[in-house]
LUMFI-663225 format. One record per atom (N, C-alpha, C, CB): x, y, z. Coordinates in steps of 0.1 Angstrom, whole numbers, padded with zeros to 4 digits, always signed. Glycine has a CB too. Example, Ala and Ser with C-alpha at 12.3 -4.5 7.8 and 13.67 -1.06 7.14 Angstrom:
2
+0132-0057+0078 +0123-0045+0078 +0132-0033+0078 +0113-0045+0090 +0128-0022+0071 +0137-0011+0071 +0129+0000+0079 +0141-0006+0057 
This chain:
323
-0256+0383-0003 -0244+0368-0004 -0250+0361-0006 -0235+0362+0007 -0236+0361-0019 -0230+0346-0025 -0232+0328-0018 -0214+0349-0024 -0245+0322-0034 -0251+0307-0022 -0232+0302-0028 -0273+0290-0029 -0237+0290-0022 -0222+0281-0020 -0225+0274-0037 -0222+0266-0003 -0216+0272-0044 -0211+0266-0060 -0222+0254-0056 -0190+0261-0064 -0227+0246-0063 -0236+0232-0062 -0223+0228-0066 -0252+0227-0072 -0223+0214-0059 -0211+0206-0062 -0215+0198-0078 -0206+0194-0048 -0207+0195-0084 -0208+0192-0097 -0208+0168-0096 -0188+0203-0106 -0218+0173-0112 -0225+0156-0107 -0208+0147-0109 -0242+0148-0123 -0208+0138-0109 -0197+0128-0117 -0206+0114-0118 -0181+0125-0107 -0192+0117-0134 -0197+0111-0149 -0185+0096-0145 -0189+0126-0168 -0190+0086-0149 -0186+0070-0150 -0191+0065-0159 -0189+0061-0139 -0184+0058-0171 -0183+0051-0179 -0189+0068-0194 -0194+0034-0174 -0197+0067-0194 -0211+0076-0201 -0217+0083-0190 -0224+0068-0208 -0218+0073-0179 -0230+0083-0173 -0231+0092-0163 -0239+0077-0168 -0234+0104-0160 -0235+0113-0157 -0241+0112-0143 -0239+0119-0166 -0244+0115-0135 -0249+0109-0118 -0250+0125-0115 -0236+0096-0106 -0259+0128-0105 -0259+0143-0104 -0262+0140-0088 -0272+0153-0115 -0259+0152-0081 -0257+0152-0069 -0276+0150-0063 -0247+0167-0065 -0267+0138-0049 -0286+0135-0040 -0286+0127-0048 -0302+0148-0041 -0282+0120-0064 -0289+0108-0066 -0277+0091-0065 -0297+0111-0084 -0284+0086-0069 -0276+0076-0071 -0278+0063-0087 -0278+0070-0058 -0270+0059-0087 -0270+0052-0100 -0265+0038-0101 -0265+0059-0108 -0270+0032-0108 -0260+0017-0113 -0261+0017-0128 -0266+0000-0107 -0244+0017-0128 -0242+0015-0141 -0233+0001-0147 -0237+0027-0144 -0233-0001-0152 -0228-0011-0166 -0212-0009-0169 -0236-0006-0182 -0203-0010-0166 -0187-0004-0174 -0186-0018-0186 -0167-0003-0159 -0188-0012-0201 -0185-0025-0208 -0171-0026-0206 -0190-0027-0223 -0169-0045-0209 -0156-0050-0215 -0159-0055-0220 -0147-0055-0211 -0144-0066-0230 -0147-0073-0239 -0155-0086-0238 -0138-0074-0244 -0166-0086-0247 -0174-0097-0249 -0162-0111-0245 -0181-0097-0266 -0173-0123-0244 -0168-0132-0246 -0167-0140-0264 -0173-0137-0236 -0156-0147-0262 -0158-0155-0280 -0168-0159-0283 -0151-0168-0284 -0177-0161-0277 -0200-0160-0276 -0201-0150-0280 -0211-0160-0260 -0199-0139-0283 -0199-0127-0285 -0208-0122-0273 -0204-0124-0299 -0211-0129-0266 -0221-0124-0252 -0210-0108-0246 -0220-0142-0235 -0222-0108-0244 -0218-0090-0235 -0213-0092-0219 -0237-0078-0233 -0200-0085-0219 -0197-0084-0204 -0196-0075-0197 -0188-0088-0201 -0200-0068-0187 -0196-0059-0180 -0192-0059-0170 -0201-0053-0179 -0192-0044-0160 -0188-0040-0150 -0197-0035-0138 -0180-0032-0155 -0205-0045-0130 -0212-0039-0126 -0203-0024-0115 -0221-0050-0122 -0208-0012-0114 -0210-0002-0109 -0218+0007-0099 -0211+0000-0114 -0221+0006-0083 -0233+0017-0079 -0226+0027-0074 -0245+0012-0067 -0232+0041-0079 -0222+0050-0074 -0241+0057-0071 -0206+0059-0086 -0234+0057-0057 -0243+0073-0049 -0233+0082-0044 -0253+0070-0032 -0240+0091-0051 -0234+0111-0048 -0243+0118-0045 -0227+0121-0061 -0237+0124-0033 -0243+0129-0018 -0245+0144-0025 -0230+0128-0003 -0255+0152-0020 -0254+0165-0023 -0242+0177-0014 -0269+0168-0020 -0239+0169-0001 -0225+0174-0001 -0212+0174-0003 -0223+0176+0003 -0206+0183-0006 -0194+0179-0007 -0179+0168+0004 -0192+0191-0008 -0173+0163+0003 -0167+0151+0003 -0158+0140-0004 -0173+0147+0004 -0152+0130+0003 -0143+0124-0003 -0150+0115-0016 -0136+0117+0009 -0140+0113-0018 -0151+0095-0034 -0144+0086-0026 -0146+0091-0060 -0148+0080-0020 -0148+0064-0017 -0146+0052-0026 -0161+0061-0013 -0139+0045-0030 -0142+0036-0040 -0139+0025-0031 -0134+0037-0054 -0151+0012-0031 -0150+0001-0028 -0147-0013-0032 -0156+0002-0026 -0143-0021-0039 -0139-0032-0049 -0138-0044-0043 -0127-0030-0056 -0143-0055-0050 -0143-0066-0041 -0140-0078-0057 -0163-0067-0029 -0136-0089-0057 -0135-0101-0065 -0121-0093-0075 -0153-0105-0076 -0112-0084-0072 -0103-0083-0086 -0101-0098-0090 -0086-0075-0083 -0099-0108-0077 -0099-0122-0079 -0106-0131-0083 -0097-0126-0073 -0114-0132-0087 -0125-0139-0088 -0133-0152-0083 -0125-0141-0097 -0124-0155-0077 -0129-0162-0062 -0130-0160-0054 -0126-0167-0057 -0133-0147-0047 -0128-0141-0034 -0141-0134-0033 -0112-0132-0034 -0151-0139-0026 -0167-0133-0027 -0165-0126-0008 -0185-0150-0031 -0159-0132-0006 -0166-0124+0009 -0168-0104+0011 -0152-0129+0024 -0159-0103-0003 -0163-0088-0005 -0176-0083-0017 -0148-0082-0011 -0176-0089-0019 -0192-0094-0032 -0202-0084-0018 -0199-0123-0035 -0206-0098-0013 -0212-0100+0002 -0213-0081+0016 -0198-0115+0009 -0201-0079+0015 -0195-0065+0021 -0206-0056+0016 -0179-0060+0015 -0203-0057+0000 -0208-0048-0004 -0223-0047-0001 -0204-0049-0016 -0228-0058-0009 -0244-0059-0012 -0248-0054+0003 -0252-0076-0018 -0244-0058+0019 -0243-0050+0027 -0250-0041+0029 -0235-0047+0027 -0232-0030+0031 -0232-0019+0031 -0241-0011+0020 -0219-0017+0031 -0244-0012+0003 -0254-0008-0004 -0268-0009+0009 -0255-0018-0020 -0267-0011+0015 -0288-0016+0020 -0288-0007+0036 -0293-0042+0026 -0277+0001+0037 -0274+0006+0049 -0285+0022+0048 -0256+0008+0050 -0292+0022+0054 -0299+0037+0054 -0294+0050+0053 -0305+0039+0062 -0282+0048+0064 -0273+0057+0070 -0268+0067+0056 -0259+0049+0077 -0269+0059+0045 -0262+0057+0033 -0269+0069+0024 -0264+0042+0027 -0278+0075+0029 -0287+0083+0027 -0281+0103+0030 -0299+0076+0036 -0280+0095+0038 -0276+0115+0048 -0253+0116+0045 -0281+0110+0082 -0253+0106+0028 -0238+0108+0027 -0234+0125+0022 -0233+0096+0014 -0225+0122+0028 -0212+0135+0023 -0200+0130+0015 -0203+0142+0037 -0200+0138+0002 -0193+0129-0002 -0194+0118-0019 -0194+0123+0010 -0191+0109-0019 -0192+0098-0032 -0189+0084-0029 -0182+0101-0045 -0195+0075-0028 -0194+0062-0026 -0199+0053-0043 -0203+0059-0011 -0183+0051-0049 -0190+0040-0057 -0181+0030-0053 -0192+0041-0073 -0195+0016-0056 -0189+0006-0053 -0188-0005-0064 -0196+0002-0042 -0180-0013-0066 -0175-0018-0075 -0170-0036-0066 -0163-0006-0080 -0187-0042-0067 -0185-0052-0056 -0179-0068-0067 -0205-0055-0046 -0173-0067-0085 -0169-0077-0088 -0163-0072-0099 -0177-0087-0089 -0153-0072-0098 -0141-0065-0106 -0137-0077-0113 -0128-0056-0096 -0131-0082-0117 -0138-0096-0125 -0144-0105-0124 -0133-0102-0128 -0152-0098-0134 -0166-0104-0137 -0161-0126-0147 -0176-0086-0154 -0152-0124-0151 -0151-0130-0165 -0143-0142-0149 -0139-0119-0183 -0137-0138-0140 -0135-0148-0129 -0143-0152-0122 -0128-0144-0120 -0152-0144-0118 -0166-0147-0106 -0174-0157-0117 -0180-0128-0100 -0173-0153-0129 -0180-0165-0138 -0179-0176-0134 -0176-0166-0150 -0164-0178-0137 -0159-0196-0139 -0158-0202-0127 -0144-0200-0146 -0156-0191-0115 -0153-0192-0104 -0138-0197-0099 -0161-0199-0100 -0132-0187-0109 -0115-0192-0102 -0110-0177-0103 -0101-0206-0114 -0095-0175-0099 -0088-0166-0094 -0087-0162-0105 -0078-0167-0086 -0082-0167-0115 -0077-0157-0128 -0086-0155-0141 -0065-0163-0134 -0077-0151-0152 -0085-0136-0158 -0087-0155-0172 -0070-0112-0164 -0099-0148-0182 -0095-0159-0191 -0079-0164-0199 -0103-0156-0200 -0071-0153-0198 -0055-0152-0208 -0049-0153-0192 -0049-0133-0221 -0053-0164-0187 -0047-0173-0171 -0034-0161-0163 -0036-0195-0176 -0041-0153-0167 -0029-0139-0158 -0040-0138-0145 -0026-0116-0170 -0028-0132-0139 -0037-0123-0129 -0036-0109-0122 -0038-0130-0118 -0050-0104-0118 -0053-0087-0127 -0046-0089-0115 -0070-0075-0132 -0041-0091-0099 -0040-0083-0099 -0022-0081-0092 -0051-0081-0094 -0020-0082-0108 -0003-0084-0111 +0000-0071-0125 +0001-0104-0119 -0017-0069-0129 -0015-0062-0140 -0015-0046-0145 -0022-0068-0146 -0017-0039-0128 -0020-0026-0133 -0007-0020-0134 -0030-0018-0125 -0009-0010-0137 -0020-0001-0141 -0029-0002-0153 -0016+0010-0141 -0021-0018-0163 -0026-0014-0173 -0026-0004-0186 -0033-0013-0168 -0032-0013-0194 -0035-0006-0208 -0046-0008-0217 -0026-0009-0217 -0050+0001-0223 -0062+0000-0229 -0055-0008-0244 -0069+0018-0230 -0050-0008-0249 -0045-0021-0261 -0037-0025-0257 -0041-0019-0276 -0034-0036-0244 -0027-0042-0239 -0033-0057-0236 -0022-0034-0229 -0029-0066-0231 -0038-0080-0230 -0055-0074-0223 -0028-0094-0219 -0056-0088-0221 -0071-0089-0213 -0071-0087-0200 -0079-0103-0213 -0067-0089-0197 -0064-0083-0177 -0056-0071-0179 -0051-0096-0163 -0045-0065-0190 -0043-0047-0190 -0058-0046-0188 -0036-0037-0207 -0062-0044-0199 -0074-0039-0203 -0087-0039-0190 -0078-0048-0215 -0085-0046-0184 -0098-0046-0169 -0090-0040-0160 -0103-0064-0160 -0076-0041-0160 -0072-0030-0148 -0072-0015-0154 -0054-0032-0141 -0069-0012-0166 -0068-0001-0173 -0090+0012-0170 -0063-0010-0192 -0097-0003-0174 -0108+0004-0171 -0113+0003-0161 -0116+0003-0177 -0106+0000-0149 -0105-0002-0134 -0095+0016-0130 -0094-0021-0129 -0096+0011-0136 -0077+0029-0134 -0092+0039-0130 -0062+0040-0163 -0089+0036-0150 -0096+0054-0156 -0108+0057-0149 -0103+0056-0175 -0118+0046-0149 -0131+0047-0146 -0132+0048-0131 -0140+0036-0152 -0125+0042-0121 -0128+0039-0109 -0121+0046-0099 -0128+0026-0108 -0107+0043-0102 -0093+0047-0090 -0092+0060-0095 -0076+0038-0092 -0089+0063-0105 -0086+0077-0108 -0097+0087-0104 -0082+0078-0123 -0108+0085-0100 -0111+0096-0099 -0121+0091-0081 -0119+0102-0116 -0114+0084-0073 -0121+0084-0060 -0103+0089-0051 -0130+0065-0055 -0103+0093-0045 -0099+0096-0030 -0093+0089-0022 -0107+0098-0023 -0100+0077-0019 -0102+0067-0009 -0104+0054-0017 -0113+0070+0000 -0095+0048-0011 -0101+0033-0013 -0096+0017-0005 -0098+0031-0026 -0110+0010-0006 -0109-0002+0004 -0110-0016-0003 -0119-0002+0014 -0100-0025-0012 -0102-0033-0016 -0104-0045-0013 -0097-0032-0021 -0111-0053-0012 -0114-0067-0004 -0108-0075-0011 -0129-0071-0002 -0102-0085-0007 -0103-0099-0005 -0098-0110+0004 -0100-0103-0014 -0097-0122-0002 -0097-0137+0006 -0082-0139+0005 -0108-0150+0000 -0079-0153+0015 -0067-0158+0010 -0068-0167-0005 -0062-0167+0022 -0058-0176-0010 -0060-0178-0021 -0065-0194-0015 -0048-0173-0031 -0069-0198-0025 -0077-0212-0023 -0071-0221-0020 -0083-0218-0033 -0076-0229-0003 -0073-0242+0005 -0066-0233+0014 -0064-0256-0001 -0069-0221+0018 -0062-0214+0029 -0074-0203+0036 -0048-0204+0021 -0068-0195+0046 -0079-0188+0047 -0073-0180+0056 -0091-0195+0050 -0078-0165+0058 -0071-0158+0067 -0077-0147+0078 -0062-0151+0060 -0071-0143+0087 -0078-0135+0094 -0082-0123+0092 -0076-0135+0102 -0091-0117+0096 -0097-0100+0091 -0086-0097+0093 -0109-0089+0100 -0081-0091+0081 -0068-0083+0087 -0066-0071+0075 -0050-0094+0090 -0065-0061+0081 -0059-0047+0069 -0044-0046+0064 -0060-0031+0077 -0043-0048+0054 -0026-0044+0052 -0023-0033+0045 -0017-0054+0045 -0015-0022+0049 -0012-0015+0040 +0006-0010+0039 -0022-0005+0043 +0008-0003+0038 +0023+0000+0032 +0031+0013+0040 +0020+0005+0014 +0029+0013+0053 +0035+0025+0061 +0048+0032+0058 +0037+0022+0073 +0053+0024+0049 +0060+0034+0045 +0065+0043+0035 +0065+0032+0047 +0056+0037+0022 +0053+0041+0017 +0044+0051+0018 +0053+0035+0013 +0035+0057+0028 +0024+0061+0028 +0020+0064+0045 +0017+0052+0018 +0022+0071+0052 +0023+0068+0067 +0005+0069+0070 +0034+0081+0077 +0002+0081+0060 -0013+0085+0066 -0026+0076+0070 -0017+0094+0056 -0020+0064+0056 -0028+0048+0061 -0027+0044+0075 -0023+0034+0054 -0024+0045+0083 -0013+0040+0097 -0036+0045+0103 +0011+0059+0104 -0037+0059+0103 -0047+0067+0112 -0058+0058+0104 -0048+0086+0111 -0062+0058+0090 -0074+0053+0085 -0075+0041+0086 -0077+0055+0075 -0066+0029+0085 -0063+0018+0089 -0068+0015+0106 -0049+0019+0087 -0063+0021+0111 -0071+0023+0129 -0089+0028+0126 -0059+0042+0140 -0090+0031+0122 -0107+0038+0120 -0112+0023+0116 -0110+0054+0106 -0109+0013+0106 -0117+0006+0103 -0114-0003+0112 -0117+0005+0092 -0106-0008+0122 -0106-0014+0139 -0106-0025+0132 -0120-0011+0152 -0099-0034+0122 -0095-0048+0126 -0089-0057+0137 -0091-0049+0120 -0087-0070+0135 -0083-0074+0142 -0065-0070+0146 -0088-0084+0139 -0063-0068+0134 -0045-0064+0129 -0049-0057+0126 -0033-0071+0121 -0035-0051+0121 -0031-0042+0108 -0016-0052+0106 -0028-0019+0112 -0012-0051+0094 -0002-0056+0089 +0008-0049+0081 -0006-0064+0083 +0019-0044+0084 +0028-0033+0075 +0034-0046+0063 +0043-0023+0087 +0024-0044+0053 +0026-0048+0039 +0030-0039+0030 +0014-0053+0033 +0049-0041+0025 +0050-0033+0013 +0041-0039+0002 +0065-0032+0008 +0039-0028-0007 +0033-0031-0022 +0042-0035-0032 +0027-0018-0028 +0034-0048-0043 +0039-0051-0052 +0037-0049-0066 +0039-0058-0050 +0048-0048-0071 +0048-0043-0083 +0036-0046-0089 +0059-0047-0090 +0030-0039-0097 +0020-0052-0112 +0004-0049-0099 +0030-0082-0115 +0003-0044-0091 -0011-0049-0079 -0018-0033-0079 -0003-0056-0057 -0031-0031-0074 -0032-0022-0078 -0035-0011-0064 -0041-0025-0088 -0028-0014-0054 -0019-0006-0042 -0010-0001-0049 -0012-0015-0029 -0004-0006-0055 +0011+0003-0063 +0007+0017-0073 +0019-0011-0077 -0008+0009-0084 -0007+0019-0091 -0013+0031-0089 -0010+0015-0100 -0018+0031-0080 -0028+0043-0075 -0021+0055-0063 -0042+0035-0066 -0004+0051-0062 +0007+0057-0054 +0001+0059-0039 +0012+0070-0061 +0002+0073-0044 -0002+0079-0027 -0008+0075-0018 -0006+0089-0025 -0018+0078-0032 -0032+0074-0027 -0038+0067-0021 -0037+0073-0030 -0049+0070-0002 -0049+0058+0003 -0054+0049+0003 -0050+0059+0010 -0054+0039-0001 -0064+0029+0001 -0064+0014+0010 -0066+0025-0012 -0067+0013+0012 -0071+0006+0022 -0069-0013+0019 -0086+0011+0026 -0063-0023+0019 -0062-0040+0019 -0067-0047+0030 -0047-0046+0018 -0087-0050+0027 -0090-0063+0035 -0085-0073+0032 -0102-0066+0036 -0080-0083+0041 -0081-0094+0034 -0083-0103+0045 -0069-0098+0025 -0094-0114+0045 -0106-0117+0053 -0109-0135+0043 -0121-0101+0050 -0108-0145+0057 -0115-0158+0050 -0108-0161+0042 -0128-0157+0043 -0119-0169+0034 -0111-0178+0023 -0118-0179+0012 -0108-0192+0027 -0111-0186-0003 -0116-0187-0016 -0131-0193-0015 -0107-0196-0023 -0140-0185-0027 -0155-0196-0030 -0165-0197-0020 -0151-0212-0030 -0155-0191-0006 -0170-0192+0007 -0173-0182+0013 -0170-0201+0019 -0180-0183+0021 -0188-0170+0028 -0178-0169+0043 -0210-0174+0032 -0177-0161+0049 -0173-0166+0063 -0180-0150+0067 -0152-0171+0067 -0184-0153+0080 -0197-0143+0088 -0190-0134+0094 -0208-0150+0100 -0183-0137+0102 -0170-0134+0110 -0170-0120+0100 -0155-0147+0108 -0160-0125+0089 -0154-0117+0081 -0160-0108+0072 -0146-0122+0076 -0177-0111+0072 -0185-0095+0065 -0186-0087+0074 -0201-0096+0058 -0185-0087+0085 -0191-0080+0094 -0180-0076+0096 -0199-0085+0105 -0172-0083+0098 -0160-0069+0105 -0162-0061+0092 -0139-0074+0108 -0159-0064+0083 -0159-0054+0066 -0167-0047+0069 -0163-0060+0050 -0182-0053+0070 -0191-0041+0071 -0183-0030+0080 -0207-0044+0079 -0191-0036+0094 -0179-0023+0105 -0170-0019+0100 -0170-0028+0117 -0157-0018+0092 -0148-0013+0091 -0151+0000+0081 -0139-0023+0089 -0162-0006+0070 -0168-0001+0061 -0170+0014+0065 -0178-0009+0058 -0177+0010+0073 -0186+0022+0086 -0177+0033+0090 -0191+0013+0102 -0170+0029+0097 -0161+0037+0109 -0154+0040+0098 -0153+0030+0123 -0145+0040+0090 -0140+0046+0076 -0144+0058+0076 -0143+0040+0064 -0158+0055+0071 -0166+0066+0067 -0176+0076+0072 -0171+0062+0059 -0172+0073+0086 -0174+0085+0098 -0161+0091+0101 -0179+0079+0112 -0149+0085+0100 -0133+0086+0097 -0131+0103+0086 -0126+0068+0086 -0136+0098+0079 -0135+0104+0067 -0146+0121+0070 -0141+0091+0052 -0158+0119+0076 -0173+0129+0074 -0177+0126+0066 -0175+0143+0072 -0178+0114+0061 -0190+0109+0049 -0207+0109+0058 -0184+0088+0043 -0203+0099+0066 -0215+0099+0076 -0214+0103+0087 -0220+0088+0079 -0222+0107+0090 -0223+0112+0107 -0221+0104+0118 -0235+0114+0111 -0222+0108+0130 -0218+0097+0139 -0232+0093+0146 -0206+0102+0149 -0230+0077+0142 -0247+0074+0153 -0248+0076+0169 -0251+0056+0153 -0255+0076+0172 -0263+0077+0187 -0252+0072+0199 -0278+0067+0188 -0255+0061+0193 -0249+0047+0195 -0235+0039+0196 -0253+0042+0186 -0225+0051+0186 -0213+0047+0186 -0205+0049+0197 -0208+0051+0175 -0195+0040+0199 -0185+0046+0205 -0175+0057+0202 -0179+0039+0208 -0174+0062+0213 -0164+0069+0207 -0143+0064+0207 -0168+0084+0216 -0140+0058+0211 -0127+0051+0215 -0130+0036+0212 -0122+0054+0232 -0117+0033+0192 -0118+0027+0187 -0113+0015+0197 -0115+0031+0177 -0119+0002+0196 -0111-0009+0201 -0090-0011+0200 -0119-0020+0193 -0090-0016+0208 -0071-0016+0207 -0068-0023+0196 -0061-0025+0221 -0061-0021+0186 -0057-0029+0177 -0040-0032+0172 -0065-0023+0166 -0041-0046+0171 -0024-0043+0171 -0020-0044+0161 -0014-0051+0178 -0008-0044+0158 +0006-0038+0147 +0009-0048+0144 +0019-0029+0152 +0010-0046+0131 +0025-0065+0127 +0031-0054+0118 +0017-0087+0113 +0051-0058+0120 +0058-0049+0113 +0065-0061+0101 +0069-0038+0126 +0060-0071+0107 +0069-0086+0097 +0056-0091+0101 +0088-0096+0104 +0059-0102+0092 +0051-0115+0091 +0061-0128+0086 +0038-0112+0078 +0056-0142+0091 +0063-0153+0084 +0054-0163+0086 +0077-0156+0088 +0059-0175+0072 +0051-0186+0072 +0058-0194+0073 +0042-0188+0063 +0058-0202+0081 +0060-0215+0084 +0053-0228+0080 +0059-0214+0094 +0066-0232+0068 +0067-0242+0060 +0069-0258+0064 +0074-0237+0054 +0057-0269+0057 +0064-0278+0054 +0074-0290+0059 +0066-0272+0050 +0077-0295+0067 +0091-0298+0067 +0092-0314+0063 +0097-0294+0083 +0081-0319+0059 +0077-0329+0055 +0068-0333+0045 +0074-0333+0062 +0067-0334+0036 +0052-0342+0025 +0042-0350+0037 +0061-0360+0011 +0030-0352+0037 +0022-0363+0048 +0007-0354+0051 +0035-0365+0067 +0001-0354+0058 -0013-0351+0062 -0012-0341+0081 -0022-0370+0063 -0015-0331+0072 -0012-0324+0090 -0025-0321+0093 -0001-0308+0093 -0023-0319+0112 -0032-0317+0118 -0028-0303+0128 -0037-0330+0124 -0040-0293+0126 -0032-0282+0133 -0040-0281+0145 -0030-0267+0125 -0033-0271+0152 -0036-0274+0164 -0041-0256+0172 -0020-0284+0171 -0037-0249+0164 -0037-0233+0165 -0048-0228+0158 -0026-0226+0159 -0057-0222+0159 -0071-0215+0150 -0060-0201+0155 -0095-0218+0157 -0070-0196+0136 -0075-0186+0134 -0070-0175+0150 -0093-0190+0129 -0057-0165+0149 -0063-0154+0160 -0056-0151+0172 -0076-0159+0165 -0053-0165+0175 -0049-0170+0186 -0031-0165+0183 -0053-0188+0187 -0030-0162+0198 -0011-0151+0200 -0001-0171+0209 -0014-0127+0226 +0005-0166+0199 +0017-0181+0205 +0027-0173+0203 +0019-0198+0195 +0033-0181+0210 +0051-0178+0214 +0058-0187+0204 +0058-0183+0232 +0074-0181+0203 +0081-0192+0198 +0084-0201+0205 +0089-0191+0193 +0085-0214+0191 +0086-0224+0200 +0072-0231+0202 +0092-0219+0212 +0058-0224+0204 +0047-0231+0206 +0048-0242+0191 +0032-0218+0207 +0039-0253+0196 +0036-0256+0182 +0023-0260+0176 +0045-0265+0180 +0028-0257+0163 +0011-0248+0156 +0009-0259+0147 +0011-0229+0146 +0010-0275+0147 +0008-0283+0142 +0014-0296+0145 +0008-0278+0132 +0009-0312+0135 +0020-0320+0134 +0020-0330+0116 +0019-0331+0151 +0031-0333+0118 +0026-0335+0101 +0030-0350+0101 +0035-0325+0088 +0019-0362+0095 +0025-0372+0097 +0018-0377+0083 +0022-0380+0112 +0032-0390+0078 +0025-0397+0070 +0012-0405+0066 +0029-0401+0070 +0009-0414+0063 -0008-0416+0058 -0013-0429+0068 -0010-0422+0037 +0004-0433+0071 +0003-0445+0082 +0008-0439+0103 +0017-0461+0073 +0007-0428+0097 +0012-0427+0114 +0026-0432+0119 +0002-0436+0123 +0034-0437+0110 +0051-0437+0116 +0057-0433+0118 +0058-0440+0115 +0059-0417+0112 +0069-0402+0113 +0060-0395+0109 +0084-0400+0102 +0059-0386+0122 +0056-0372+0128 +0066-0360+0134 +0047-0374+0138 +0058-0355+0128 +0069-0339+0123 +0065-0333+0133 +0065-0329+0107 +0068-0321+0146 +0061-0307+0147 +0063-0293+0142 +0060-0305+0158 +0054-0289+0136 +0058-0275+0131 +0055-0267+0144 +0047-0269+0115 +0064-0260+0147 +0063-0245+0158 +0072-0233+0154 +0069-0248+0174 +0061-0223+0159 +0062-0210+0157 +0078-0206+0158 +0053-0203+0166 +0082-0199+0147 +0098-0192+0151 +0094-0181+0154 +0110-0191+0138 +0083-0172+0157 +0079-0162+0161 +0073-0158+0171 +0075-0158+0155 +0072-0148+0180 +0061-0143+0184 +0046-0137+0177 +0067-0135+0188 +0038-0140+0179 +0030-0134+0172 +0018-0136+0171 +0035-0135+0164 +0008-0137+0160 -0005-0138+0158 -0010-0148+0149 -0009-0129+0155 -0016-0155+0145 -0021-0167+0137 -0030-0155+0128 -0030-0182+0148 -0022-0154+0115 -0030-0145+0106 -0044-0156+0097 -0016-0138+0093 -0032-0166+0096 -0032-0175+0084 -0027-0186+0085 -0026-0170+0074 -0038-0201+0078 -0032-0210+0080 -0041-0221+0068 -0032-0212+0096 -0030-0230+0064 -0036-0237+0054 -0050-0245+0057 -0025-0247+0050 -0065-0248+0050 -0070-0255+0052 -0073-0267+0044 -0076-0248+0054 -0063-0273+0043 -0057-0289+0034 -0049-0297+0042 -0047-0286+0019 -0054-0303+0045 -0051-0315+0051 -0031-0325+0040 -0070-0326+0048 -0041-0322+0030 -0025-0329+0022 -0020-0320+0021 -0024-0337+0008 -0006-0323+0029 +0008-0312+0019 +0014-0318+0017 +0018-0300+0023 +0025-0307+0007 +0037-0319+0002 +0050-0305+0007 +0038-0326-0022 +0063-0316+0010 +0077-0306+0017 +0077-0292+0011 +0093-0313+0012 +0079-0283+0023 +0078-0267+0017 +0066-0261+0017 +0081-0265+0003 +0054-0266+0014 +0041-0257+0011 +0040-0247+0024 +0027-0268+0010 +0034-0241+0025 +0026-0225+0028 +0024-0233+0046 +0005-0221+0015 +0022-0233+0054 +0009-0234+0063 +0008-0229+0067 +0006-0239+0070 +0012-0220+0079 +0006-0206+0091 +0020-0200+0090 +0001-0209+0110 +0008-0186+0088 +0012-0173+0089 +0011-0169+0099 +0008-0165+0083 +0024-0161+0103 +0023-0156+0117 +0022-0146+0118 +0028-0158+0124 +0020-0128+0120 +0026-0122+0125 +0026-0110+0137 +0029-0120+0116 +0041-0110+0133 +0047-0108+0151 +0047-0096+0154 +0064-0112+0155 +0043-0099+0166 +0040-0086+0175 +0045-0088+0188 +0026-0083+0177 +0048-0076+0193 +0054-0073+0209 +0046-0082+0217 +0052-0056+0216 +0053-0088+0227 +0042-0102+0236 +0045-0090+0249 +0051-0126+0240 
């Protein structure tokens, strides 16, 4: 009787990781102009048994740090010792932005508009190319962690392009976020660059802040996805039926009708109806006030955190759902 073929090692950079082993790898990146070395941290857990290769990535925008803590907690989970397949964890993709606490790269480019990148292009293009060739091209599935941009916060949510890849809905439901938002991919994003490969985008919290609800939702969601993909065995206490997850096919931003100081009346996650007052904008002396009402039925999935606003600024993000 022939023995099953031994699983091949996985190679990241110039490091080979044998089945049943884990390694921490520093992927070299362009150094700073001070000649200070820079590297992208990668943690690889290569299971003995065959299975999917899941990449989890965070801080493509350097100030979006919730995903870093999600990955730290994920790597500390003991059940990963029984992993089937491979977990590739990149807690800080945009190392340059992370060090300077900024969304962008030193060349002022947005990394998530620079994919798939080029080994001879701009700084952003080279970093995007490194992530694609060394990580994303070698994985079968991915989960990318983001937060809202500076001054805003997001309800924990999974964003997927269901028209481009209907397979993502089952995986997104397995993650079991409070809401799944059907969100078409944009040119230059990592989601667009991976093509048909199933990659979930998890949005939760705000820049440069830890949000415990977001972090816990992220950790539990990744573990649910890994069990769904049969990378991890089901736990004795696992619930067979996942919680009901809302699905939104469209979302709308409510914008400031005038400049002033906004007072928010509705918190994240609340269900609203068209016409409900979400907040009030007043001038500094309170002589002129205007209400901001929802134009759709839905769930509040994002909102500004800054009370000082200019006319036209995006204030409240409502995902449409059937009421």
